[in-house]
MOPAC internal coordinates of N, CA, C and O (Angstrom, degrees):
PM7 1SCF
backbone

  N    0.0000 0     0.00 0     0.00 0    0    0    0
  C    1.4570 1     0.00 0     0.00 0    1    0    0
  C    1.5263 1   112.21 1     0.00 0    2    1    0
  O    1.2310 1   119.74 1   -26.36 1    3    2    1
  N    1.2474 1   118.10 1   153.64 1    3    2    1
  C    1.5031 1   123.32 1  -176.50 1    5    3    2
  C    1.5474 1   108.39 1   -88.32 1    6    5    3
  O    1.2310 1   119.84 1   -87.11 1    7    6    5
  N    1.2764 1   117.90 1    92.89 1    7    6    5
  C    1.5013 1   121.27 1  -177.22 1    9    7    6
  C    1.5390 1   111.98 1   -64.71 1   10    9    7
  O    1.2310 1   118.32 1   148.88 1   11   10    9
  N    1.2566 1   120.80 1   -31.12 1   11   10    9
  C    1.4760 1   117.57 1  -176.98 1   13   11   10
  C    1.5249 1   109.29 1   -73.76 1   14   13   11
  O    1.2310 1   119.90 1   178.70 1   15   14   13
  N    1.2813 1   117.80 1    -1.30 1   15   14   13
  C    1.4553 1   119.37 1   171.25 1   17   15   14
  C    1.5183 1   112.65 1   -66.76 1   18   17   15
  O    1.2310 1   120.62 1   156.21 1   19   18   17
  N    1.3612 1   116.43 1   -23.79 1   19   18   17
  C    1.4153 1   121.95 1  -177.80 1   21   19   18
  C    1.5632 1   115.59 1  -100.16 1   22   21   19
  O    1.2310 1   121.64 1  -150.24 1   23   22   21
  N    1.3211 1   114.47 1    29.76 1   23   22   21
  C    1.4302 1   122.99 1   178.59 1   25   23   22
  C    1.5393 1   108.63 1  -145.55 1   26   25   23
  O    1.2310 1   121.83 1   -35.01 1   27   26   25
  N    1.3883 1   114.11 1   144.99 1   27   26   25
  C    1.4673 1   116.29 1   174.61 1   29   27   26
  C    1.4497 1   112.16 1   -66.75 1   30   29   27
  O    1.2310 1   119.39 1   -44.52 1   31   30   29
  N    1.3165 1   118.78 1   135.48 1   31   30   29
  C    1.4738 1   122.90 1   177.31 1   33   31   30
  C    1.5624 1   109.96 1   -67.04 1   34   33   31
  O    1.2310 1   120.30 1   -25.31 1   35   34   33
  N    1.3623 1   117.03 1   154.69 1   35   34   33
  C    1.4202 1   124.11 1  -171.92 1   37   35   34
  C    1.4772 1   108.43 1   -63.53 1   38   37   35
  O    1.2310 1   119.19 1   150.37 1   39   38   37
  N    1.3534 1   119.15 1   -29.63 1   39   38   37
  C    1.4896 1   121.37 1  -178.07 1   41   39   38
  C    1.5242 1   115.39 1   -97.30 1   42   41   39
  O    1.2310 1   120.62 1  -171.09 1   43   42   41
  N    1.3419 1   116.41 1     8.91 1   43   42   41
  C    1.4677 1   118.91 1  -175.56 1   45   43   42
  C    1.5148 1   112.84 1   -73.75 1   46   45   43
  O    1.2310 1   118.65 1   157.92 1   47   46   45
  N    1.3504 1   120.17 1   -22.08 1   47   46   45
  C    1.4170 1   119.24 1  -178.89 1   49   47   46
  C    1.4841 1   112.41 1    94.88 1   50   49   47
  O    1.2310 1   121.26 1  -176.21 1   51   50   49
  N    1.3505 1   115.20 1     3.79 1   51   50   49
  C    1.5345 1   118.74 1   178.63 1   53   51   50
  C    1.5567 1   113.70 1   -83.69 1   54   53   51
  O    1.2310 1   121.58 1   -39.63 1   55   54   53
  N    1.3208 1   114.58 1   140.37 1   55   54   53
  C    1.4363 1   116.61 1   169.83 1   57   55   54
  C    1.5315 1   106.00 1  -129.97 1   58   57   55
  O    1.2310 1   120.70 1   -25.30 1   59   58   57
  N    1.3594 1   116.28 1   154.70 1   59   58   57
  C    1.5247 1   123.08 1  -167.85 1   61   59   58
  C    1.5809 1   111.48 1   -55.97 1   62   61   59
  O    1.2310 1   119.53 1   150.18 1   63   62   61
  N    1.3329 1   118.50 1   -29.82 1   63   62   61
  C    1.4947 1   118.93 1  -176.45 1   65   63   62
  C    1.5049 1   113.77 1   -90.91 1   66   65   63
  O    1.2310 1   118.78 1  -173.54 1   67   66   65
  N    1.3573 1   119.94 1     6.46 1   67   66   65
  C    1.4044 1   123.48 1   178.17 1   69   67   66
  C    1.5923 1   112.81 1   -63.30 1   70   69   67
  O    1.2310 1   122.39 1   -47.50 1   71   70   69
  N    1.2762 1   113.02 1   132.50 1   71   70   69
  C    1.4439 1   117.71 1   169.89 1   73   71   70
  C    1.5992 1   106.18 1  -105.48 1   74   73   71
  O    1.2310 1   119.64 1   -74.48 1   75   74   73
  N    1.3032 1   118.29 1   105.52 1   75   74   73
  C    1.4980 1   123.10 1  -171.13 1   77   75   74
  C    1.5219 1   108.31 1   -94.73 1   78   77   75
  O    1.2310 1   117.73 1  -177.85 1   79   78   77
  N    1.3046 1   121.94 1     2.15 1   79   78   77
  C    1.4144 1   122.76 1  -179.35 1   81   79   78
  C    1.5498 1   112.46 1   -61.15 1   82   81   79
  O    1.2310 1   122.36 1   -49.90 1   83   82   81
  N    1.3302 1   113.08 1   130.10 1   83   82   81
  C    1.4219 1   121.68 1  -179.23 1   85   83   82
  C    1.5308 1   114.29 1    86.45 1   86   85   83
  O    1.2310 1   119.58 1   178.79 1   87   86   85
  N    1.3349 1   118.41 1    -1.21 1   87   86   85
  C    1.5503 1   121.28 1  -179.63 1   89   87   86
  C    1.5874 1   105.55 1   -69.42 1   90   89   87
  O    1.2310 1   122.72 1   -36.81 1   91   90   89
  N    1.3556 1   112.39 1   143.19 1   91   90   89
  C    1.4449 1   115.07 1   170.79 1   93   91   90
  C    1.5254 1   114.09 1   -70.80 1   94   93   91
  O    1.2310 1   118.19 1   -34.81 1   95   94   93
  N    1.2948 1   121.06 1   145.19 1   95   94   93
  C    1.4221 1   123.13 1  -178.47 1   97   95   94
  C    1.5583 1   109.12 1  -118.12 1   98   97   95
  O    1.2310 1   121.15 1   -53.99 1   99   98   97
  N    1.3330 1   115.40 1   126.01 1   99   98   97
  C    1.4403 1   123.20 1  -174.67 1  101   99   98
  C    1.5854 1   108.62 1  -118.43 1  102  101   99
  O    1.2310 1   120.75 1   -60.79 1  103  102  101
  N    1.3111 1   116.16 1   119.21 1  103  102  101
  C    1.3748 1   124.26 1   171.99 1  105  103  102
  C    1.6200 1   110.43 1   -72.18 1  106  105  103
  O    1.2310 1   120.83 1    -4.50 1  107  106  105
  N    1.2862 1   116.01 1   175.50 1  107  106  105
  C    1.4151 1   115.62 1   177.52 1  109  107  106
  C    1.4873 1   113.40 1   -65.55 1  110  109  107
  O    1.2310 1   119.11 1   161.06 1  111  110  109
  N    1.3471 1   119.31 1   -18.94 1  111  110  109
  C    1.4011 1   123.83 1   178.30 1  113  111  110
  C    1.5149 1   115.46 1  -124.88 1  114  113  111
  O    1.2310 1   119.07 1  -149.88 1  115  114  113
  N    1.3621 1   119.39 1    30.12 1  115  114  113
  C    1.3868 1   120.12 1   169.77 1  117  115  114
  C    1.5909 1   113.44 1   136.14 1  118  117  115
  O    1.2310 1   121.45 1    -4.27 1  119  118  117
  N    1.2807 1   114.84 1   175.73 1  119  118  117
  C    1.4566 1   123.04 1  -173.40 1  121  119  118
  C    1.5923 1   109.43 1   -70.77 1  122  121  119
  O    1.2310 1   123.31 1   -45.08 1  123  122  121
  N    1.3559 1   111.25 1   134.92 1  123  122  121
  C    1.4955 1   113.16 1   176.30 1  125  123  122
  C    1.5346 1   117.68 1  -118.64 1  126  125  123
  O    1.2310 1   122.65 1   166.53 1  127  126  125
  N    1.3308 1   112.54 1   -13.47 1  127  126  125
  C    1.5153 1   115.80 1   177.27 1  129  127  126
  C    1.5218 1   111.01 1   151.59 1  130  129  127
  O    1.2310 1   121.03 1    25.13 1  131  130  129
  N    1.3089 1   115.64 1  -154.87 1  131  130  129
  C    1.5218 1   119.96 1  -177.27 1  133  131  130
  C    1.4787 1   109.66 1  -135.61 1  134  133  131
  O    1.2310 1   120.60 1   -25.85 1  135  134  133
  N    1.3586 1   116.46 1   154.15 1  135  134  133
  C    1.4298 1   121.26 1  -175.47 1  137  135  134
  C    1.5321 1   109.70 1   -71.84 1  138  137  135
  O    1.2310 1   121.39 1   -53.64 1  139  138  137
  N    1.3541 1   114.95 1   126.36 1  139  138  137
  C    1.4257 1   120.52 1   175.05 1  141  139  138
  C    1.5032 1   111.24 1   -95.42 1  142  141  139
  O    1.2310 1   120.06 1   140.61 1  143  142  141
  N    1.2832 1   117.50 1   -39.39 1  143  142  141
  C    1.4960 1   123.73 1  -178.65 1  145  143  142
  C    1.5328 1   107.32 1  -149.13 1  146  145  143
  O    1.2310 1   123.12 1   -24.50 1  147  146  145
  N    1.3484 1   111.63 1   155.50 1  147  146  145
  C    1.5508 1   115.63 1   176.65 1  149  147  146
  C    1.5238 1   107.02 1  -147.96 1  150  149  147
  O    1.2310 1   120.09 1   -23.36 1  151  150  149
  N    1.3186 1   117.44 1   156.64 1  151  150  149
  C    1.4126 1   122.25 1   179.65 1  153  151  150
  C    1.5589 1   108.18 1  -124.46 1  154  153  151
  O    1.2310 1   121.85 1   -46.65 1  155  154  153
  N    1.3199 1   114.06 1   133.35 1  155  154  153
  C    1.5132 1   119.27 1   173.72 1  157  155  154
  C    1.5370 1   111.01 1  -107.32 1  158  157  155
  O    1.2310 1   120.70 1  -160.55 1  159  158  157
  N    1.3504 1   116.26 1    19.45 1  159  158  157
  C    1.5077 1   120.47 1  -178.34 1  161  159  158
  C    1.5333 1   107.63 1   -69.11 1  162  161  159
  O    1.2310 1   118.56 1   -60.51 1  163  162  161
  N    1.2813 1   120.35 1   119.49 1  163  162  161
  C    1.5230 1   124.76 1  -177.67 1  165  163  162
  C    1.5498 1   107.14 1   -51.89 1  166  165  163
  O    1.2310 1   120.59 1   -51.04 1  167  166  165
  N    1.3415 1   116.49 1   128.96 1  167  166  165
  C    1.3887 1   121.24 1   179.70 1  169  167  166
  C    1.5461 1   116.11 1    82.55 1  170  169  167
  O    1.2310 1   121.54 1   176.61 1  171  170  169
  N    1.3127 1   114.66 1    -3.39 1  171  170  169
  C    1.4920 1   117.54 1   176.93 1  173  171  170
  C    1.4883 1   109.94 1  -147.59 1  174  173  171
  O    1.2310 1   121.12 1  -131.95 1  175  174  173
  N    1.3648 1   115.47 1    48.05 1  175  174  173
  C    1.4462 1   120.67 1  -179.59 1  177  175  174
  C    1.4982 1   113.62 1   -86.02 1  178  177  175
  O    1.2310 1   118.21 1   -46.16 1  179  178  177
  N    1.3419 1   121.01 1   133.84 1  179  178  177
  C    1.4131 1   127.31 1  -177.14 1  181  179  178
  C    1.4930 1   113.49 1  -158.27 1  182  181  179
  O    1.2310 1   121.52 1    -9.77 1  183  182  181
  N    1.3204 1   114.69 1   170.23 1  183  182  181
  C    1.4572 1   121.37 1   171.20 1  185  183  182
  C    1.5955 1   105.40 1  -124.97 1  186  185  183
  O    1.2310 1   120.45 1   -33.30 1  187  186  185
  N    1.3248 1   116.74 1   146.70 1  187  186  185
  C    1.4146 1   122.01 1   170.62 1  189  187  186
  C    1.5400 1   102.95 1  -111.18 1  190  189  187
  O    1.2310 1   123.25 1   -54.01 1  191  190  189
  N    1.4213 1   111.37 1   125.99 1  191  190  189
  C    1.3955 1   120.04 1  -175.43 1  193  191  190
  C    1.5119 1   110.56 1  -106.98 1  194  193  191
  O    1.2310 1   119.21 1   -55.46 1  195  194  193
  N    1.3572 1   119.11 1   124.54 1  195  194  193
  C    1.4633 1   121.63 1   170.42 1  197  195  194
  C    1.5078 1   105.71 1   -83.81 1  198  197  195
  O    1.2310 1   121.01 1   -62.73 1  199  198  197
  N    1.3793 1   115.68 1   117.27 1  199  198  197
  C    1.4683 1   120.97 1  -172.91 1  201  199  198
  C    1.5396 1   110.76 1   -85.20 1  202  201  199
  O    1.2310 1   118.65 1   169.44 1  203  202  201
  N    1.3118 1   120.18 1   -10.56 1  203  202  201
  C    1.3734 1   122.14 1  -179.15 1  205  203  202
  C    1.4734 1   114.17 1    61.49 1  206  205  203
  O    1.2310 1   118.20 1    53.22 1  207  206  205
  N    1.3082 1   121.03 1  -126.78 1  207  206  205
  C    1.4945 1   121.55 1  -177.91 1  209  207  206
  C    1.5263 1   108.34 1   -85.93 1  210  209  207
  O    1.2310 1   117.32 1   170.64 1  211  210  209
  N    1.3522 1   122.71 1    -9.36 1  211  210  209
  C    1.4392 1   120.00 1  -178.58 1  213  211  210
  C    1.4895 1   110.63 1   -60.68 1  214  213  211
  O    1.2310 1   118.90 1   132.27 1  215  214  213
  N    1.3355 1   119.70 1   -47.73 1  215  214  213
  C    1.4723 1   117.73 1   177.35 1  217  215  214
  C    1.5625 1   106.46 1  -122.00 1  218  217  215
  O    1.2310 1   120.88 1  -131.85 1  219  218  217
  N    1.3648 1   115.93 1    48.15 1  219  218  217
  C    1.3620 1   126.42 1   175.44 1  221  219  218
  C    1.5246 1   112.63 1    51.62 1  222  221  219
  O    1.2310 1   119.30 1  -125.73 1  223  222  221
  N    1.3014 1   118.94 1    54.27 1  223  222  221
  C    1.4100 1   122.72 1   171.95 1  225  223  222
  C    1.5328 1   116.06 1    76.34 1  226  225  223
  O    1.2310 1   120.97 1  -168.90 1  227  226  225
  N    1.2949 1   115.74 1    11.10 1  227  226  225
  C    1.4956 1   117.72 1   179.51 1  229  227  226
  C    1.5549 1   110.97 1   -82.60 1  230  229  227
  O    1.2310 1   121.52 1   -11.37 1  231  230  229
  N    1.3349 1   114.70 1   168.63 1  231  230  229
  C    1.4279 1   120.71 1   172.29 1  233  231  230
  C    1.4528 1   110.07 1  -119.36 1  234  233  231
  O    1.2310 1   120.12 1   -30.25 1  235  234  233
  N    1.3843 1   117.38 1   149.75 1  235  234  233
  C    1.4196 1   123.00 1  -179.60 1  237  235  234
  C    1.5774 1   105.75 1  -125.84 1  238  237  235
  O    1.2310 1   123.26 1   -29.32 1  239  238  237
  N    1.2984 1   111.35 1   150.68 1  239  238  237
  C    1.5412 1   119.47 1   174.22 1  241  239  238
  C    1.4663 1   107.94 1  -108.41 1  242  241  239
  O    1.2310 1   122.00 1   -54.97 1  243  242  241
  N    1.3489 1   113.79 1   125.03 1  243  242  241
  C    1.4944 1   119.92 1   179.88 1  245  243  242
  C    1.5125 1   107.23 1  -118.85 1  246  245  243
  O    1.2310 1   120.79 1   -56.04 1  247  246  245
  N    1.4214 1   116.09 1   123.96 1  247  246  245
  C    1.4396 1   118.21 1  -179.40 1  249  247  246
  C    1.5752 1   106.12 1   -65.13 1  250  249  247
  O    1.2310 1   121.16 1   -30.07 1  251  250  249
  N    1.3228 1   115.39 1   149.93 1  251  250  249
  C    1.4718 1   122.31 1  -174.25 1  253  251  250
  C    1.5455 1   112.21 1   -62.25 1  254  253  251
  O    1.2310 1   121.78 1   155.54 1  255  254  253
  N    1.3915 1   114.21 1   -24.46 1  255  254  253
  C    1.4841 1   117.81 1   178.42 1  257  255  254
  C    1.5317 1   114.40 1   -70.43 1  258  257  255
  O    1.2310 1   121.58 1   172.93 1  259  258  257
  N    1.3690 1   114.59 1    -7.07 1  259  258  257
  C    1.5018 1   118.52 1  -179.79 1  261  259  258
  C    1.5651 1   109.23 1   -86.87 1  262  261  259
  O    1.2310 1   121.31 1   169.10 1  263  262  261
  N    1.3583 1   115.11 1   -10.90 1  263  262  261
  C    1.4826 1   122.09 1  -175.86 1  265  263  262
  C    1.4821 1   109.74 1   -84.79 1  266  265  263
  O    1.2310 1   121.22 1   -55.30 1  267  266  265
  N    1.3658 1   115.27 1   124.70 1  267  266  265
  C    1.5256 1   119.23 1  -178.37 1  269  267  266
  C    1.5504 1   107.58 1   -96.64 1  270  269  267
  O    1.2310 1   119.24 1   147.54 1  271  270  269
  N    1.3157 1   119.05 1   -32.46 1  271  270  269
  C    1.4662 1   119.22 1  -178.83 1  273  271  270
  C    1.5390 1   110.54 1  -158.61 1  274  273  271
  O    1.2310 1   124.48 1   -30.29 1  275  274  273
  N    1.4138 1   109.01 1   149.71 1  275  274  273
  C    1.4879 1   115.91 1   174.65 1  277  275  274
  C    1.5035 1   106.20 1  -124.89 1  278  277  275
  O    1.2310 1   119.71 1   -53.79 1  279  278  277
  N    1.3239 1   118.15 1   126.21 1  279  278  277
  C    1.4094 1   123.67 1   177.41 1  281  279  278
  C    1.5608 1   104.48 1  -108.57 1  282  281  279
  O    1.2310 1   122.93 1   -70.11 1  283  282  281
  N    1.3777 1   111.99 1   109.89 1  283  282  281
  C    1.5240 1   115.92 1   177.59 1  285  283  282
  C    1.4876 1   110.61 1   -76.83 1  286  285  283
  O    1.2310 1   119.78 1   151.52 1  287  286  285
  N    1.2928 1   118.02 1   -28.48 1  287  286  285
  C    1.4534 1   120.48 1   178.85 1  289  287  286
  C    1.5379 1   110.00 1   -65.76 1  290  289  287
  O    1.2310 1   120.15 1   137.22 1  291  290  289
  N    1.3217 1   117.32 1   -42.78 1  291  290  289
  C    1.4317 1   121.82 1   178.37 1  293  291  290
  C    1.5786 1   117.26 1   -87.05 1  294  293  291
  O    1.2310 1   123.40 1   165.79 1  295  294  293
  N    1.3950 1   111.08 1   -14.21 1  295  294  293
  C    1.4512 1   119.02 1  -173.17 1  297  295  294
  C    1.5088 1   111.29 1    62.88 1  298  297  295
  O    1.2310 1   120.42 1  -137.89 1  299  298  297
  N    1.3804 1   116.81 1    42.11 1  299  298  297
  C    1.4634 1   117.60 1  -176.76 1  301  299  298
  C    1.5526 1   108.78 1  -130.17 1  302  301  299
  O    1.2310 1   122.47 1   -33.65 1  303  302  301
  N    1.3550 1   112.87 1   146.35 1  303  302  301
  C    1.4394 1   121.23 1   176.90 1  305  303  302
  C    1.4929 1   106.37 1  -119.59 1  306  305  303
  O    1.2310 1   120.30 1   -45.65 1  307  306  305
  N    1.3683 1   117.04 1   134.35 1  307  306  305
  C    1.4099 1   125.15 1   177.72 1  309  307  306
  C    1.5526 1   107.53 1  -107.25 1  310  309  307
  O    1.2310 1   121.04 1   -47.65 1  311  310  309
  N    1.3561 1   115.61 1   132.35 1  311  310  309
  C    1.5157 1   117.13 1   177.56 1  313  311  310
  C    1.5443 1   104.69 1  -121.97 1  314  313  311
  O    1.2310 1   123.55 1   -27.99 1  315  314  313
  N    1.3529 1   110.79 1   152.01 1  315  314  313
  C    1.4595 1   122.43 1  -174.97 1  317  315  314
  C    1.4873 1   109.75 1   -92.42 1  318  317  315
  O    1.2310 1   119.37 1  -128.44 1  319  318  317
  N    1.3529 1   118.81 1    51.56 1  319  318  317
  C    1.4304 1   121.36 1   174.93 1  321  319  318
  C    1.5196 1   106.08 1  -145.25 1  322  321  319
  O    1.2310 1   119.62 1   -23.37 1  323  322  321
  N    1.2933 1   118.33 1   156.63 1  323  322  321
  C    1.4666 1   124.13 1  -179.74 1  325  323  322
  C    1.5290 1   109.74 1   -86.98 1  326  325  323
  O    1.2310 1   120.88 1   -15.40 1  327  326  325
  N    1.3015 1   115.92 1   164.60 1  327  326  325
  C    1.4149 1   122.81 1   174.69 1  329  327  326
  C    1.5610 1   110.48 1   -55.84 1  330  329  327
  O    1.2310 1   120.48 1   134.71 1  331  330  329
  N    1.3608 1   116.69 1   -45.29 1  331  330  329
  C    1.3590 1   123.37 1   179.97 1  333  331  330
  C    1.5193 1   112.25 1   -61.60 1  334  333  331
  O    1.2310 1   119.25 1   138.58 1  335  334  333
  N    1.3876 1   119.04 1   -41.42 1  335  334  333
  C    1.3883 1   122.54 1   179.16 1  337  335  334
  C    1.4789 1   112.94 1   -65.36 1  338  337  335
  O    1.2310 1   119.27 1   144.07 1  339  338  337
  N    1.3514 1   119.01 1   -35.93 1  339  338  337
  C    1.3922 1   127.43 1   179.63 1  341  339  338
  C    1.5527 1   110.10 1   -73.57 1  342  341  339
  O    1.2310 1   121.65 1   140.20 1  343  342  341
  N    1.2937 1   114.44 1   -39.80 1  343  342  341
  C    1.5860 1   118.99 1  -177.58 1  345  343  342
  C    1.5671 1   104.03 1   -70.06 1  346  345  343
  O    1.2310 1   118.40 1   148.08 1  347  346  345
  N    1.3222 1   120.66 1   -31.92 1  347  346  345
  C    1.4566 1   122.57 1  -173.47 1  349  347  346
  C    1.5718 1   112.46 1   -83.58 1  350  349  347
  O    1.2310 1   121.12 1   176.42 1  351  350  349
  N    1.3393 1   115.46 1    -3.58 1  351  350  349
  C    1.5707 1   118.05 1   179.81 1  353  351  350
  C    1.4531 1   108.17 1   -68.96 1  354  353  351
  O    1.2310 1   122.09 1   -19.41 1  355  354  353
  N    1.3949 1   113.61 1   160.59 1  355  354  353
  C    1.4638 1   119.88 1   178.33 1  357  355  354
  C    1.4880 1   108.55 1   -55.94 1  358  357  355
  O    1.2310 1   120.75 1   -42.24 1  359  358  357
  N    1.3564 1   116.17 1   137.76 1  359  358  357
  C    1.5227 1   120.12 1   179.59 1  361  359  358
  C    1.4308 1   112.70 1   -52.98 1  362  361  359
  O    1.2310 1   118.53 1   -39.28 1  363  362  361
  N    1.3287 1   120.41 1   140.72 1  363  362  361
  C    1.4824 1   122.58 1   178.71 1  365  363  362
  C    1.5003 1   110.65 1  -111.11 1  366  365  363
  O    1.2310 1   121.58 1   -43.33 1  367  366  365
  N    1.4030 1   114.58 1   136.67 1  367  366  365
  C    1.3931 1   124.44 1   178.80 1  369  367  366
  C    1.5044 1   105.38 1  -128.16 1  370  369  367
  O    1.2310 1   119.80 1   -72.50 1  371  370  369
  N    1.3818 1   117.99 1   107.50 1  371  370  369
  C    1.4969 1   116.23 1  -175.20 1  373  371  370
  C    1.5328 1   113.07 1   -57.05 1  374  373  371
  O    1.2310 1   121.39 1   145.90 1  375  374  373
  N    1.3175 1   114.94 1   -34.10 1  375  374  373
  C    1.5330 1   115.88 1  -179.57 1  377  375  374
  C    1.4837 1   114.03 1   -66.85 1  378  377  375
  O    1.2310 1   120.97 1   146.58 1  379  378  377
  N    1.3648 1   115.75 1   -33.42 1  379  378  377
  C    1.5106 1   116.58 1  -177.68 1  381  379  378
  C    1.5449 1   115.39 1   -97.65 1  382  381  379
  O    1.2310 1   121.41 1   148.28 1  383  382  381
  N    1.3646 1   114.91 1   -31.72 1  383  382  381
  C    1.4041 1   118.95 1  -164.97 1  385  383  382
  C    1.5190 1   119.85 1   -96.70 1  386  385  383
  O    1.2310 1   120.78 1   161.29 1  387  386  385
  N    1.3573 1   116.10 1   -18.71 1  387  386  385
  C    1.4301 1   119.59 1  -179.51 1  389  387  386
  C    1.5301 1   107.93 1   -68.52 1  390  389  387
  O    1.2310 1   120.13 1   -56.67 1  391  390  389
  N    1.3367 1   117.35 1   123.33 1  391  390  389
  C    1.4620 1   122.13 1  -179.08 1  393  391  390
  C    1.5326 1   113.90 1    80.31 1  394  393  391
  O    1.2310 1   118.10 1  -174.75 1  395  394  393
  N    1.3289 1   121.22 1     5.25 1  395  394  393
  C    1.4028 1   124.08 1   176.92 1  397  395  394
  C    1.5049 1   111.28 1   -86.32 1  398  397  395
  O    1.2310 1   119.69 1   -67.01 1  399  398  397
  N    1.3145 1   118.20 1   112.99 1  399  398  397
  C    1.5117 1   119.15 1  -177.35 1  401  399  398
  C    1.5383 1   112.55 1   -62.91 1  402  401  399
  O    1.2310 1   120.00 1   144.96 1  403  402  401
  N    1.3590 1   117.61 1   -35.04 1  403  402  401
  C    1.4538 1   117.98 1  -179.95 1  405  403  402
  C    1.5912 1   112.37 1   -61.57 1  406  405  403
  O    1.2310 1   122.14 1   135.05 1  407  406  405
  N    1.3530 1   113.51 1   -44.95 1  407  406  405
  C    1.4445 1   121.69 1   179.08 1  409  407  406
  C    1.5427 1   108.02 1   -62.00 1  410  409  407
  O    1.2310 1   119.15 1   137.66 1  411  410  409
  N    1.3394 1   119.22 1   -42.34 1  411  410  409
  C    1.4310 1   123.93 1   178.31 1  413  411  410
  C    1.4963 1   111.84 1   -59.73 1  414  413  411
  O    1.2310 1   120.69 1   143.36 1  415  414  413
  N    1.3301 1   116.29 1   -36.64 1  415  414  413
  C    1.5039 1   123.61 1  -179.01 1  417  415  414
  C    1.5775 1   106.06 1   -69.94 1  418  417  415
  O    1.2310 1   120.45 1   136.97 1  419  418  417
  N    1.3186 1   116.75 1   -43.03 1  419  418  417
  C    1.4487 1   120.54 1  -179.63 1  421  419  418
  C    1.5345 1   109.31 1   -62.79 1  422  421  419
  O    1.2310 1   119.80 1   135.48 1  423  422  421
  N    1.2863 1   117.99 1   -44.52 1  423  422  421
  C    1.5419 1   119.93 1   177.18 1  425  423  422
  C    1.5071 1   110.16 1   -66.02 1  426  425  423
  O    1.2310 1   119.33 1   142.33 1  427  426  425
  N    1.2879 1   118.89 1   -37.67 1  427  426  425
  C    1.4696 1   121.38 1   179.87 1  429  427  426
  C    1.5115 1   111.97 1   -63.42 1  430  429  427
  O    1.2310 1   121.92 1   142.16 1  431  430  429
  N    1.4096 1   113.93 1   -37.84 1  431  430  429
  C    1.4872 1   118.89 1   175.47 1  433  431  430
  C    1.5559 1   111.03 1   -68.22 1  434  433  431
  O    1.2310 1   121.22 1   144.74 1  435  434  433
  N    1.3288 1   115.28 1   -35.26 1  435  434  433
  C    1.4346 1   118.01 1  -174.83 1  437  435  434
  C    1.5328 1   107.63 1   -73.94 1  438  437  435
  O    1.2310 1   119.60 1   119.44 1  439  438  437
  N    1.3664 1   118.37 1   -60.56 1  439  438  437
  C    1.4333 1   123.45 1  -176.66 1  441  439  438
  C    1.4477 1   112.92 1   -72.65 1  442  441  439
  O    1.2310 1   118.01 1   146.84 1  443  442  441
  N    1.3458 1   121.39 1   -33.16 1  443  442  441
  C    1.4882 1   124.44 1  -176.51 1  445  443  442
  C    1.5036 1   112.38 1   -68.93 1  446  445  443
  O    1.2310 1   121.34 1   153.45 1  447  446  445
  N    1.3687 1   115.03 1   -26.55 1  447  446  445
  C    1.5058 1   117.83 1  -175.75 1  449  447  446
  C    1.4584 1   111.83 1   -89.40 1  450  449  447
  O    1.2310 1   120.01 1  -177.13 1  451  450  449
  N    1.3957 1   117.59 1     2.87 1  451  450  449
  C    1.4463 1   119.56 1   178.67 1  453  451  450
  C    1.5156 1   113.12 1    84.42 1  454  453  451
  O    1.2310 1   119.98 1  -166.52 1  455  454  453
  N    1.3111 1   117.64 1    13.48 1  455  454  453
  C    1.4152 1   124.17 1  -178.54 1  457  455  454
  C    1.4977 1   109.12 1   -55.78 1  458  457  455
  O    1.2310 1   120.10 1   180.00 1  459  458  457

């Protein structure tokens, strides 16, 4: 599995004290929602995106390694995945999947393979 998928890239613009809650999230092909939650735990960094009406009120979990840039001035995060790639990811349920290593492996397989 691609372990660096679960950490912010050195050029992403992320620093450990960042509060990313409420930031807009932009996929490679357009807006997907806003950050509801994020983790800075080393080796398990991610953002949870509230997609609003885009996927009918669902949330998606994106590993930090999918983030290409963070603009604190614009409060916007850009990810290196398309809307279709994100929509095709294993379904996320905050109550069941946060901290679940099996779900993390599923996501790693999906996003790490360039899906």
